[in-house]
TORDRENPA-101234 format. One line per field, with one value per residue (C-alpha): x, y negated, z negated; residue in one letter. Coordinates in nm, 4 decimals, padded with zeros to 6 digits, always signed. Layout:
<atoms>
u <- c(X	...)
v <- c(Y	...)
w <- c(Z	...)
res <- c(a	...)
</atoms>
This chain:
<atoms>
u <- c(+00.0008	+00.2680	+00.4187	+00.0960	+00.0146	+00.3250	+00.1837	+00.1157	+00.4700	+00.5952	+00.3853	+00.5059	+00.8777	+00.8557	+00.6577	+00.9048	+01.1936	+01.0482	+00.9619	+01.3197	+01.4502	+01.2010	+01.2789	+01.6476	+01.5985	+01.3887	+01.6308	+01.9273	+01.7401	+01.6789	+01.3268	+01.2106	+01.0523	+00.8584	+00.7940	+00.8140	+00.8055	+00.6595	+00.9319	+00.7326	+00.8391	+00.6208	+00.7257	+00.7813	+01.1112	+01.2051	+01.4851	+01.3799	+01.4463	+01.5969	+01.3891	+01.3443	+01.1513	+01.0024	+01.1377	+00.9253	+01.0289	+01.3059	+01.2027	+01.3025	+01.6010	+01.7412	+01.6981	+01.9357	+01.7972	+02.0725	+02.0526	+01.9083	+02.1911	+02.0564	+02.1447	+01.7749	+01.7205	+02.0204	+01.8829	+01.5414	+01.7061	+01.9039	+01.6093	+01.8327	+01.7743	+01.9573	+02.1173	+02.2439	+02.3666	+02.5646	+02.6945	+02.8155	+03.0161	+03.1554	+03.1510	+02.8124	+02.8294	+02.6025	+02.8318	+02.7690	+02.3968	+02.4369	+02.6866	+02.5845	+02.2266	+02.0631	+02.2815	+02.1916	+02.5183	+02.6172	+02.6033	+02.8356	+02.7674	+03.0898	+03.1972	+03.0248	+03.3335	+03.5317	+03.2703	+03.2828	+03.6666	+03.6661	+03.3679	+03.3453	+03.0722	+02.9549	+02.9172	+02.7141	+02.4964	+02.4235	+02.5515	+02.5311	+02.2904	+02.3464	+02.4990	+02.1989	+02.4029	+02.6273	+02.3562	+02.3488	+02.1569	+01.8763	+01.9912	+01.9900	+01.7167	+01.8247	+01.7715	+01.4953	+01.3115	+01.3405	+01.2255	+00.9222	+00.8222	+00.8041	+00.4745	+00.5071	+00.3508	+00.6651	+00.8651	+00.6329	+00.7664	+00.5342	+00.6939	+00.4539	+00.5078	+00.8739	+00.8874	+00.6809	+00.9296	+01.2198	+01.0434	+00.9676	+01.3275	+01.4463	+01.1976	+01.2792	+01.6568	+01.5973	+01.4000	+01.6866	+01.9325	+01.7258	+01.7443	+02.1181	+02.1464	+01.9519	+02.1793	+02.4866	+02.3476	+02.2285	+02.4432	+02.7595	+02.5542	+02.3906	+02.7189	+02.8824	+02.6246	+02.7338	+03.0111	+03.3480	+03.3484	+02.9834	+02.8908	+03.1482	+03.0375	+02.6665	+02.7343	+02.9323	+02.6614	+02.3892	+02.5925	+02.6546	+02.2858	+02.2122	+02.4592	+02.3134	+01.9497	+02.0137	+02.2549	+02.0038	+01.7295	+01.9514	+02.0353	+01.6879	+01.8025	+02.1018	+01.8745	+01.6440	+01.9518	+02.0637	+01.7312	+01.7709	+02.1077	+01.9308	+01.6623	+01.4032	+01.2740	+01.0881	+01.0300	+01.1444	+01.5145	+01.5987	+01.3988	+01.5453	+01.9045	+01.8455	+01.7032	+01.9840	+02.2515	+02.1373	+02.0850	+02.4147	+02.6177	+02.4747	+02.6089	+02.9464	+02.8876	+03.0003	+02.6712	+02.7617	+03.1000	+02.9220	+02.6512	+02.9158	+03.1004	+02.7774	+02.6622	+02.9837	+02.9153	+02.5674	+02.7143	+02.9810	+02.8231	+03.0391	+03.2825	+03.6289	+03.8036	+03.5854	+03.3754	+03.3729	+03.3188	+03.3689	+03.5787	+03.7520	+04.1233	+04.2574	+04.4551	+04.8104	+04.8250	+05.0010	+04.6707	+04.4909	+04.7751	+04.8098	+04.4474	+04.4483	+04.7684	+04.6060	+04.3081	+04.5146	+04.7212	+04.4386	+04.2157	+03.8831	+03.9722	+03.9701	+03.5865	+03.6084	+03.9044	+03.7264	+03.4112	+03.6065	+03.7993	+03.4848	+03.2202	+03.4254	+03.7105	+03.5537	+03.3520	+03.6172	+03.8783	+03.6533	+03.5431	+03.9018	+04.1162	+03.8799	+03.9566	+03.7905	+03.7562	+03.8490	+04.1799	+04.0645	+04.0427	+04.3059	+04.3382	+04.1111	+03.9258	+03.5822	+03.7410	+04.0100	+03.8932	+04.2350	+04.4340	+04.7759	+04.9262	+04.6481	+04.4992	+04.8308	+04.7009	+04.5181	+04.2957	+04.1354	+04.1152	+03.9116	+03.6847	+03.6060	+03.6922	+03.5078	+03.5070	+03.1428	+03.2191	+03.5239	+03.3239	+03.0523	+03.3160	+03.4071	+03.0430	+03.0084	+03.2891	+03.0978	+02.8174	+03.0911	+03.2608	+02.9432	+02.8684	+03.2130	+03.1901	+02.8550	+03.0079	+03.3016	+03.0711	+02.8673	+03.1827	+03.2843	+02.9423	+02.9407	+03.2393	+03.4118	+03.3035	+02.9336	+02.9665	+03.1522	+02.8933	+02.5697	+02.6791	+02.9988	+02.8889	+02.5647	+02.7457	+02.9733	+02.6676	+02.5309	+02.8558	+02.8304	+02.4911	+02.5605	+02.8708	+02.6845	+02.4141	+02.6508	+02.8737	+02.5952	+02.3820	+02.6720	+02.8759	+02.8403	+03.0466	+02.9111	+02.8158	+03.0663	+03.2454	+03.3343	+03.5870	+03.5250	+03.5267	+03.2057	+03.0542	+02.7213	+02.5071	+02.2277	+02.4541	+02.5961	+02.2453	+02.1078	+02.4077	+02.2531	+02.0997	+01.7851	+01.8040	+01.5538	+01.6175	+01.2871	+00.9856	+01.1570	+01.4654	+01.2623	+01.0463	+01.3422	+01.5585	+01.2838	+01.3364	+01.6736	+01.8069	+01.4946	+01.4415	+01.8037	+01.7693	+01.5029	+01.7123	+02.0039	+01.7859	+01.6296	+01.7786	+01.5190	+01.2375	+01.1155	+01.1522	+00.7794	+00.7393	+01.0438	+00.8317	+00.5978	+00.8972	+01.0618	+00.7480	+00.7347	+01.0952	+01.0689	+00.7627	+00.8943	+01.2457	+01.2372	+01.5574	+01.7559	+01.6115	+01.8380	+01.6973	+01.8786	+01.6656	+01.9629	+01.9436	+02.1562	+02.3899	+02.4712	+02.5093	+02.7476	+02.9608	+02.9723	+03.0786	+03.3313	+03.4939	+03.4889	+03.4921	+03.8576	+03.9945	+03.8800	+04.0396	+03.9329	+03.6931	+03.8210	+03.6090	+03.5072	+03.6662	+03.6119	+03.4198	+03.5776	+03.4740	+03.5846	+03.8763	+03.7872	+04.0598	+03.9028	+04.2186)
v <- c(-00.0009	-00.2635	-00.2165	-00.3325	-00.6032	-00.8180	-01.0350	-00.7313	-00.6203	-00.9477	-00.9039	-00.5493	-00.6567	-00.9199	-00.7006	-00.4185	-00.6542	-00.7756	-00.4231	-00.3160	-00.6124	-00.5498	-00.1822	-00.2462	-00.5045	-00.2688	+00.0223	-00.2003	-00.3331	+00.0209	+00.0656	+00.3711	+00.2953	+00.5819	+00.5295	+00.7268	+00.6520	+00.8894	+01.0902	+01.1600	+01.0269	+00.9488	+01.2648	+01.4898	+01.6470	+01.9011	+01.9916	+01.9803	+02.3199	+02.3278	+02.4999	+02.5157	+02.2145	+02.1365	+01.8125	+01.5870	+01.5727	+01.3299	+00.9829	+00.8379	+00.6710	+01.0201	+01.1699	+00.9585	+00.6040	+00.3539	+00.1407	-00.2031	-00.4642	-00.7578	-00.8251	-00.8344	-00.4939	-00.3486	-00.4813	-00.3192	+00.0119	+00.0015	-00.1308	-00.4326	-00.7993	-01.0239	-01.1725	-00.8406	-00.7666	-01.0940	-01.0018	-00.6706	-00.8647	-00.7140	-00.3685	-00.3015	-00.2277	-00.0418	+00.2664	+00.2640	+00.2817	+00.5555	+00.7701	+00.7127	+00.5909	+00.8007	+01.0927	+01.4216	+01.5548	+01.9122	+02.0853	+02.3679	+02.5580	+02.5916	+02.9347	+02.9925	+03.1496	+02.8366	+02.6188	+02.8272	+02.8152	+02.4328	+02.3345	+02.6281	+02.8851	+02.7077	+02.3769	+02.5373	+02.7433	+02.5121	+02.1634	+01.8988	+01.9589	+02.3365	+02.3522	+02.2019	+01.9103	+02.1688	+02.3750	+02.2325	+02.5179	+02.2760	+02.0137	+01.6643	+01.4334	+01.1153	+00.7767	+00.7034	+01.0127	+00.9237	+00.5713	+00.7000	+00.9130	+00.5992	+00.4120	+00.0789	-00.0964	-00.0232	-00.2724	-00.5675	-00.8302	-01.0161	-01.3423	-01.3953	-01.0396	-01.0705	-01.4003	-01.2519	-00.9815	-01.2346	-01.4557	-01.1568	-01.0477	-01.4017	-01.4752	-01.1508	-01.2377	-01.5909	-01.4661	-01.2378	-01.5239	-01.7431	-01.4709	-01.4603	-01.8326	-01.8077	-01.5204	-01.7331	-01.9974	-01.7726	-01.4654	-01.6437	-01.7760	-01.4384	-01.2528	-01.4837	-01.3688	-00.9989	-00.8583	-00.7492	-00.6426	-00.5526	-00.8857	-00.8562	-00.4996	-00.5886	-00.8845	-00.6815	-00.4142	-00.6789	-00.8294	-00.4900	-00.4250	-00.7663	-00.7059	-00.3670	-00.4933	-00.8295	-00.6746	-00.4048	-00.6605	-00.8979	-00.6156	-00.6713	-01.0183	-00.8537	-00.6104	-00.8869	-01.0783	-00.7441	-00.7246	-01.0746	-00.9788	-00.6968	-00.9273	-00.7358	-01.0308	-01.2650	-01.3707	-01.7151	-01.6855	-02.0112	-01.9122	-01.5575	-01.6677	-01.9444	-01.6929	-01.4402	-01.7026	-01.8600	-01.5235	-01.3651	-01.6873	-01.6946	-01.3417	-01.4413	-01.2424	-01.4199	-01.3670	-01.3976	-01.2217	-00.9291	-00.9273	-00.8632	-00.5907	-00.4247	-00.4092	-00.2231	+00.0120	+00.0921	+00.1470	+00.3789	+00.5594	+00.8567	+00.7861	+00.8623	+00.6337	+00.3330	+00.3442	+00.0223	+00.1496	+00.4612	+00.6195	+00.9194	+00.9659	+01.2503	+01.5353	+01.5247	+01.1408	+00.9609	+00.8311	+01.1590	+01.3697	+01.1128	+01.1407	+01.5104	+01.5132	+01.2661	+01.4785	+01.7795	+01.5823	+01.4178	+01.7172	+01.6559	+01.2913	+01.2406	+01.1781	+00.8878	+00.7436	+00.7829	+00.6142	+00.3292	+00.2744	+00.2896	+00.1242	-00.1398	-00.2275	-00.1028	-00.4102	-00.6732	-00.4527	-00.4109	-00.7669	-00.9034	-00.6377	-00.4060	-00.1101	+00.2207	+00.0959	+00.3062	+00.3253	+00.0924	-00.2210	-00.1568	-00.4151	-00.7040	-00.9705	-01.1174	-01.4590	-01.4713	-01.4196	-01.4889	-01.3070	-01.4397	-01.4339	-01.5613	-01.3389	-01.1513	-00.9479	-00.6678	-00.5672	-00.9138	-00.9538	-00.6358	-00.7020	-01.0677	-01.0737	-01.3817	-01.7435	-01.7190	-01.4514	-01.6271	-01.9457	-01.7508	-01.6294	-01.9927	-02.0859	-01.8065	-01.9650	-02.2777	-02.0996	-01.9288	-02.2631	-02.4226	-02.1378	-02.1475	-02.5298	-02.4780	-02.2126	-02.4455	-02.7281	-02.5019	-02.3805	-02.7465	-02.8226	-02.5139	-02.2768	-02.0268	-01.7525	-01.8463	-01.8305	-01.4973	-01.3399	-01.4900	-01.4642	-01.2646	-00.9472	-00.9009	-00.9687	-00.6755	-00.4563	-00.5771	-00.4766	-00.1362	-00.0748	-00.1737	+00.0440	+00.3298	+00.3104	+00.2980	+00.5782	+00.8263	+00.7625	+00.8751	+01.1141	+01.4584	+01.7811	+01.9222	+01.6060	+01.5914	+01.2916	+01.2822	+01.1410	+00.9981	+01.3583	+01.4515	+01.1263	+00.9768	+00.7008	+00.9315	+01.1970	+00.9337	+00.7960	+01.1443	+01.2189	+00.9707	+01.1066	+00.9962	+01.0325	+01.0067	+00.6862	+00.6975	+00.4497	+00.1728	+00.1490	+00.1874	-00.0987	-00.3299	-00.2368	-00.2180	+00.1522	+00.1139	+00.4435	+00.6485	+00.5216	+00.4901	+00.7382	+00.5313	+00.2213	+00.3688	+00.4867	+00.1397	-00.1260	-00.3976	-00.2039	-00.4074	-00.2230	-00.2203	-00.0257	+00.1976	+00.4412	+00.5206	+00.5325	+00.7826	+01.0089	+00.9928	+01.0940	+01.3704	+01.5089	+01.4877	+01.6159	+01.8278	+02.0067	+01.6971	+01.4749	+01.4931	+01.4571	+01.5649	+01.5887	+01.6147	+01.3471	+01.0462	+01.0969	+01.4572	+01.3599	+01.0862	+01.3233	+01.5763	+01.3241	+01.1481	+01.4809	+01.6722	+01.4291	+01.3341	+01.3907	+01.5540	+01.7822	+01.8883	+02.1763	+02.4702	+02.5560	+02.1933	+01.9198	+01.6420	+01.7364	+01.6754	+01.8258	+01.7526	+01.9635	+02.2267	+02.1810	+02.3629	+02.5870)
w <- c(+00.0031	-00.0825	+00.2627	+00.4202	+00.1636	+00.1244	-00.1565	-00.3542	-00.2834	-00.4281	-00.7444	-00.7899	-00.7335	-01.0009	-01.2342	-01.1865	-01.2611	-01.5863	-01.6878	-01.6284	-01.8273	-02.1126	-02.1234	-02.1415	-02.4121	-02.6128	-02.5819	-02.6789	-02.9830	-03.1084	-03.0035	-02.7921	-02.4672	-02.3037	-01.9453	-01.6245	-01.2667	-01.0083	-00.8440	-00.5362	-00.2003	+00.1048	+00.2825	-00.0235	-00.1416	+00.1069	+00.3411	+00.6999	+00.8552	+01.1998	+01.4561	+01.8341	+01.9636	+02.3033	+02.4326	+02.6556	+03.0206	+03.1011	+03.2042	+03.5415	+03.3765	+03.2970	+03.6416	+03.8477	+03.8380	+03.7834	+03.4774	+03.5022	+03.5412	+03.3430	+02.9818	+02.8898	+03.0545	+02.8622	+02.5484	+02.6148	+02.6932	+02.3688	+02.1683	+02.0677	+02.0839	+02.3179	+01.9988	+01.8894	+02.2409	+02.2244	+01.8806	+02.0197	+02.2802	+02.5987	+02.4559	+02.5967	+02.9705	+03.2059	+03.1745	+02.7986	+02.8635	+03.1214	+02.9382	+02.5772	+02.5522	+02.8164	+02.9100	+02.7479	+02.5926	+02.6393	+02.3025	+02.1893	+01.8650	+01.6657	+01.5527	+01.2100	+01.0762	+01.1557	+00.9936	+00.6806	+00.6748	+00.7064	+00.4988	+00.2617	+00.2068	-00.1101	+00.0816	+00.3622	+00.1245	-00.1616	-00.0817	+00.1836	+00.4639	+00.4232	+00.7678	+00.9354	+01.0793	+01.2569	+01.4264	+01.7741	+01.9410	+02.0396	+02.2870	+02.1495	+02.2670	+02.4519	+02.2720	+02.5237	+02.4179	+02.0529	+02.1175	+02.3083	+02.0094	+01.7767	+01.7894	+01.9695	+01.6707	+01.4733	+01.6793	+01.6040	+01.3726	+01.1257	+01.0129	+00.7294	+00.5945	+00.6356	+00.4525	+00.1654	+00.1170	+00.1309	-00.1237	-00.3452	-00.3604	-00.4101	-00.6865	-00.8708	-00.8425	-00.9676	-01.2637	-01.3616	-01.3175	-01.5474	-01.8162	-01.7618	-01.8169	-02.1420	-02.2520	-02.1853	-02.4163	-02.7019	-02.7086	-02.8475	-03.1386	-03.2099	-03.1694	-03.4294	-03.6924	-03.6642	-03.8688	-03.7189	-03.3587	-03.3564	-03.2049	-02.9264	-02.8469	-02.8476	-02.6269	-02.3701	-02.3660	-02.2952	-02.0213	-01.8511	-01.8733	-01.7270	-01.4418	-01.3516	-01.3421	-01.1735	-00.9180	-00.8377	-00.7832	-00.5832	-00.3462	-00.1983	-00.0897	+00.0814	+00.2593	+00.3871	+00.5279	+00.6851	+00.8600	+00.9888	+01.1294	+01.3276	+01.4784	+01.2703	+01.0642	+01.2837	+01.6516	+01.5397	+01.5887	+01.4077	+01.1015	+01.1178	+01.1298	+00.8692	+00.6145	+00.6806	+00.6717	+00.3432	+00.1706	+00.2804	+00.2143	-00.1386	-00.1839	-00.0290	+00.2877	+00.6193	+00.8037	+01.1666	+01.1261	+00.9493	+01.2218	+01.4877	+01.2892	+01.1785	+01.5401	+01.6172	+01.3320	+01.4761	+01.8247	+01.6940	+01.3923	+01.2877	+01.5740	+01.4409	+01.6851	+01.7309	+01.4128	+01.2054	+00.8520	+00.6387	+00.9069	+00.7364	+00.7417	+00.9649	+00.8148	+00.9355	+00.9306	+00.6407	+00.4986	+00.5275	+00.3793	+00.1000	-00.0036	+00.0031	-00.2109	-00.4566	-00.4896	-00.5697	-00.8297	-00.9982	-01.0023	-01.1927	-01.2180	-00.8418	-00.8105	-01.0585	-00.8704	-00.5339	-00.6558	-00.8030	-00.4818	-00.2756	-00.4889	-00.6781	-00.4408	-00.1097	-00.0102	-00.0807	+00.0893	+00.4017	+00.4333	+00.3947	+00.5688	+00.7592	+00.5221	+00.6368	+00.9904	+01.2948	+01.4772	+01.7522	+01.5358	+01.2666	+00.9902	+01.0562	+00.8531	+00.8698	+00.8059	+01.0638	+01.4225	+01.5627	+01.2900	+01.1818	+01.5304	+01.7562	+02.0237	+02.0412	+01.7525	+01.9450	+01.6551	+01.6183	+01.9931	+02.0187	+01.7198	+01.8107	+02.1851	+02.2986	+02.2059	+02.1170	+01.8580	+01.7240	+01.6719	+01.4862	+01.2485	+01.1756	+01.1315	+00.8776	+00.6763	+00.6270	+00.4306	+00.2124	+00.1455	+00.0396	-00.1930	-00.3481	-00.3946	-00.5651	-00.7997	-00.8755	-00.9736	-01.1818	-01.3622	-01.4139	-01.5762	-01.7913	-01.7962	-01.5777	-01.8089	-01.7677	-01.3893	-01.3920	-01.6257	-01.4809	-01.1079	-01.0776	-01.2646	-01.0717	-00.7415	-00.8145	-00.8620	-00.5342	-00.3679	-00.5385	-00.3870	-00.0431	-00.0247	-00.1837	+00.0850	+00.3688	+00.2307	+00.1429	+00.4555	+00.6827	+00.4813	+00.3396	+00.3328	+00.6545	+00.8520	+01.1463	+01.2999	+01.6757	+01.9006	+02.2502	+02.4076	+02.2263	+02.0942	+02.2143	+02.0582	+01.9702	+01.8280	+01.5868	+01.5028	+01.4228	+01.2076	+00.9620	+00.6489	+00.4693	+00.0852	-00.2049	-00.4013	-00.5741	-00.5799	-00.7818	-00.5601	-00.2489	-00.3637	-00.4580	-00.1624	+00.0946	+00.1631	+00.3355	+00.2010	+00.2723	+00.6289	+00.7404	+01.0364	+01.1978	+01.1249	+01.3278	+01.6089	+01.6520	+01.4178	+01.5287	+01.3519	+01.0445	+00.7196	+00.6571	+00.9795	+00.9228	+00.7154	+00.9998	+01.2473	+01.0122	+01.0068	+01.3857	+01.4341	+01.1783	+01.3413	+01.7043	+01.6333	+01.3188	+01.4252	+01.4287	+01.1579	+00.8496	+00.4947	+00.1887	-00.1314	-00.3625	-00.6384	-00.5598	-00.8554	-00.7539	-00.3892	-00.4859	-00.6969	-00.4152	-00.1573	-00.3842	-00.4769	-00.1501	+00.1411	+00.1452	+00.4976	+00.8176	+01.0739	+01.4221	+01.4354	+01.6399	+01.9396	+02.0060	+02.2204	+01.9667	+01.6514	+01.3052	+00.9658	+00.6104	+00.4888	+00.2297	-00.0218	-00.3255	-00.3608)
res <- c(l	p	r	h	c	p	w	l	h	v	f	l	m	v	a	t	t	f	r	m	v	l	a	a	a	c	v	l	s	g	h	h	v	a	h	a	y	s	s	s	t	r	f	g	s	r	v	t	t	r	m	s	t	t	l	p	p	p	s	t	s	q	t	g	a	s	p	l	p	s	a	a	a	k	a	r	e	l	a	w	s	v	d	e	l	a	a	a	g	p	v	v	h	s	d	f	i	e	n	h	a	l	a	r	p	v	e	r	s	p	d	p	a	k	v	v	e	l	v	g	a	a	a	l	g	n	d	g	m	k	g	l	a	m	q	n	h	v	p	l	p	t	k	q	e	v	l	q	a	i	p	k	e	c	f	k	r	n	t	l	k	s	m	a	f	a	l	g	s	t	a	a	t	a	a	c	g	l	i	g	l	k	m	a	q	t	l	p	i	l	a	a	t	l	p	g	g	l	g	l	a	s	s	a	l	l	w	m	t	y	a	a	i	t	g	t	v	a	t	g	c	w	v	v	a	h	e	c	g	h	n	a	f	s	d	n	k	l	l	q	n	t	v	g	y	v	l	h	s	a	l	l	v	p	y	f	s	w	q	r	t	h	a	v	h	h	m	n	t	n	n	i	e	t	g	e	t	h	v	p	p	l	l	g	t	p	e	g	d	a	q	v	a	a	r	r	v	l	g	k	r	w	p	a	v	s	m	f	l	h	l	v	l	g	w	p	a	y	i	l	t	g	a	t	g	g	l	k	y	g	k	t	s	h	f	m	p	w	g	h	t	g	d	k	n	p	a	f	a	k	l	f	p	t	r	f	l	k	m	r	v	l	h	s	q	w	g	i	a	v	t	l	l	g	l	a	k	w	a	q	l	t	s	v	g	t	v	l	k	v	y	g	l	p	l	m	m	v	n	v	w	l	v	l	y	t	w	l	q	h	t	d	v	d	v	p	h	y	d	s	n	e	y	s	f	i	k	g	a	l	s	t	i	d	r	p	y	g	p	v	l	n	l	l	h	h	g	i	g	r	t	h	v	a	h	h	v	a	s	n	i	p	h	y	h	a	w	r	a	t	e	a	i	e	k	a	f	p	s	h	y	l	y	d	p	t	p	i	h	r	a	l	m	r	v	a	s	k	c	v	a	v	q	k	l	p	g	t	s	g	a	y	l	w	v	n	d	d	k)
</atoms>
């Protein structure tokens, strides 16, 4: 119901936020709060079994007709906006459409014994997608076939509804921020009345709780801005980019720079050569061998180290240096379109190849500069500590959530990556995994983790239509839709502990699987 009634959604978001704050306050003050949220999801908790499916007949575009040459036609074929096409830069050519978007790839089923050897029998039997992502007996559909299975209504943007969701997330975040300001004023006084280190410990616990709740709520603003970057927010492009620019800048995200690199991520999902984020290291390379060696040395401590590196340091490292990007782009920055050596730096030249894209990087910096100036003024009027606690701590939690989503939606022990010999757009998109984040997180984060497959098939679908699009994809292509019902904390532990480096799968020309190093 909230997805179809945006103002009810706003009310529920604000009510949920205050309920979370109240529950945390009661627990911390010694009271017991008994409450439970429904654990049901829209489509139930089940693993979709792979089965043979009858594909619709190929469209004319798949039977020899040449791709339409215009930019608008290319955008329609890819279900992208012209803005997204521009953000993608010169990477999108007619041969990309012909060879990646519309061509039916030839599938080869890997030798099951080799899969077990690389991934491990335990992983295939009890963890991950239980080998489902590796069963390629049924030919992949083309992107056009998947798009045709999605109701046309799912692509319609409703500006009023989108604004309601944006205002709901913003209002809930502002409410949490006001509580943080009040805490900054009163906690020092209250802490001083407690004996010994009890006041300091209580204050630290309250701030950690505040950061967890406020950061979780503020992630909804991040998701709204993310939707703006995909042209899924409104038909009014000025309004759309303004909302995205303001929300992302407030969270210290360079909006247009990120829009470009995120478009590259969508074009190259699970591509080990040209992927833009969470590209795994290859066994036999210095980075891959170092991570495998570190896992062996650290043993049971490795998952904690891996989670810290990804969830805490991952976003700053990515935004500043391009960490976890593919080999094609190397070390890059969302703030330096020319790099340190001008266009002679091949990585920057490839990631931001045109003057239009370079200027957008500079435009993104203006929003970051304004936010930093505002924070500096705030610190001058109050204190640096107040800014760090009220703003900085929740921002760290926002970064944890966005990395967690990207990591878990594209990574598991038996989900492969591909090089150029086997990669296609739809193969990468259908390697995406939907996961059960529960009704509260789905409400606050607009279902981004539960409808991520549909989002990668057609990123211009608004989130309030993505649920219906997910149903359609699951129904039409049950043998290729990936859903893992594993609770998020267990999935995170599995990925952090077992997904370290990949090696080429024997019997394929370019598929890579995670190394089974449980020895």
